[in-house]
N, C-alpha and C positions, 0 to 999 in steps of 0.2 A: 635343545629337543627337539628339533621337527618334528609336527603334529597334522591328518589329513581328520580331517568332518566329518564324519558316518552318520549315517543314517538307517533307522528300522527294513531290508527292503521283508521280509520275510519271518514266520516260525516254522519247521515242521517235524514231522515227527521222526528219526531218525532207529529203520526200525535193527541196522545192526546192534546194537547202543543198548539192548538190552529199558526200553520206553524213555531213553532219551531226547533231546531233540534238538535239533538245528538251527539255532539264530543264527538269520546269516548281516549281516551287515555291506551298503554299499555307502562304500567310497563316493560322497557327495560334486567334485569336479571329476571325475573320475569315471572311466567301469573297474575299475579292480572293487570282489566281492570279497568278503573276509567270512570267515564260518567257527561256529565255535560251536560248539556239544556245550548244551546245561543240565536240570537238571530236570522234573515233571514238570513239580513244585512254583521254580523261578521261570519260568515257561508260562505253568500259567497268570504266574502274576502279571510278567510282562503282559503276558496278552489284554486278561480282565481290564485291564490297567485301561492300552488303548484303544479296545471296544468302548470305554467310558462307562463298564462294567463295577456295581458299588456288591463287594459281595456284603450278608449282614450287618455280622465282625471283621471286625478290622488282619487282613491277615502280615503278616512279619515288614514290608518290606511300610505298609500302610503305618502300621508302630515305628519303628523306624525317621519315617519320618519327620509323626508327630513326636519324637523327641528332637529331631534336630533344628524344629518347629516352639517346639515349647522351651530348648534351650536359649532364643535367639536366635541360633543357627542362618543359614541360608547355603545350600550347595547352589557350586558354580559354574564345574560340568564333570560331567567324566573323562579320562583316562587310559583309556585301556596300552599299557606301556612297557608289558616284558611279553615273554612267553620261552619260558625252560622246561625240556621235555616233555613239549609236548599241551606242557600248563600254561598254558593265559593270566597275565597279572596286572590290576587295576588298580584306580588312586580315585578315589571321591578331591573334588578339592572342595571346601568346606568352607568356607568366607574365609580365614587368611591357614585355615590348615588344611595339607596331605592327609586321608588315614586310604590304607592298604585293604583293599575289598579284591573280593570276585569281580570277575565283568559281569559276570548272571548277576550277580546284587546291587551291583554298580549302575549296570544299562535299569535294573526294576525302579532304581530310584532317579533316576537324570528322565527313564520318563514318566515319573509322577512329578515332582518338578516344571518340565516340559525345560530344560537343557538340555546343553548340549553333547554332544560322546567322539571321542577322539580317542582316535589313535593314535599311534608313531609311529614312521615313515618305516623304522624299525619294522619293528613286528609285521608292520604290509609287502612290507621288501621278503620274507621269507616265512611268509602265511596267509597271505592274499592269494586269488587269481582271477584274469579276466574270463568271463564268456567269452567261448569263439566268436557269436557275435556280436558280442562290441572288438574282438583279434584281430576276426579278418576288418576293420574298416583301419584300427591299427599299422600293422604288422605292412610290411614294404611291397610292394607290387614283382609279381617274377623279377620281372628284367635288368634288375636293379637288385635286387635278394643276391649273399653271394652263394657261390656255387659250392659245390664238396669238386675239393680238389683230385679221389682215390675212385676207384673204382666202385662195386660195388655197394661195396660196406655202410657208405656211409646215405645211396640210395635205399636202402635193405633201412636206416635205420631213421631215413627219411617216411618214411611207407611206414617206424610203429610211432614215431611223434606223429602222423597225421589219422590215427587208427587213434591215436590219443586223446586225438582233441575235440578229434568226433565222439566221444566216449562222454571224455566229458562235456558234454553239449549239451547228450542225450542224458547225460545224468540228473543237469543242470534243471532241463527239462520237466525233469518226472521231481524236480526237489526233492530230490536222492540226495543234500546236503558232501552227508558226511563219505560217502563213492566218490564223490566231483572233487572233495578235501586231498584223497589218497591218489588217483586221475594224478591233479595236478602236481603234485606231487611227481610222479613215479615225469612227467611231461619231463618237469628244472633237470631232475635226473641224467632224464635224457639230450637236452637241451646242454649240459654244464661236457656231460665225457665229447659233444658235439662241438662248442669250443674247442 
């Protein structure tokens, strides 16, 4: 199973999903971003640890870390390894054991242990997006890009594609990551039709 290492790029509220948050992971050696919608409790747990703020009483993820430590275990890394019906799945690598986990819980533990976060290539290929500014640098020049072979329909689709790419860039700039993920999906569908 091929996988890439990611870092936490940001965490923002997601107004359209009733109190949920968008956790954005960035590929360490590449331009791709992976948005994951998580709950408010998990977002708070991740944010507090990243900011170095210690609550007066341990949060659930602090308790989980204490249990692992007390039992003599250690977290090696976490991997987001699957996407089924819009739901992400993750694995905790604790010593020689693999434990099923929600990505939000896995990442909350990863920031507490300071261990790497990985995402399988398959999940990145399926759910990540490349921000418009990075896309512009990595795409072909107009001279080498394949041109449409038939009349107006491809031109209209390219115009729609350009509009979607612009909307994607705006959504990312405004940190509306859930909207950006929907636009990314529309772009992929349109590109598949153009292929």
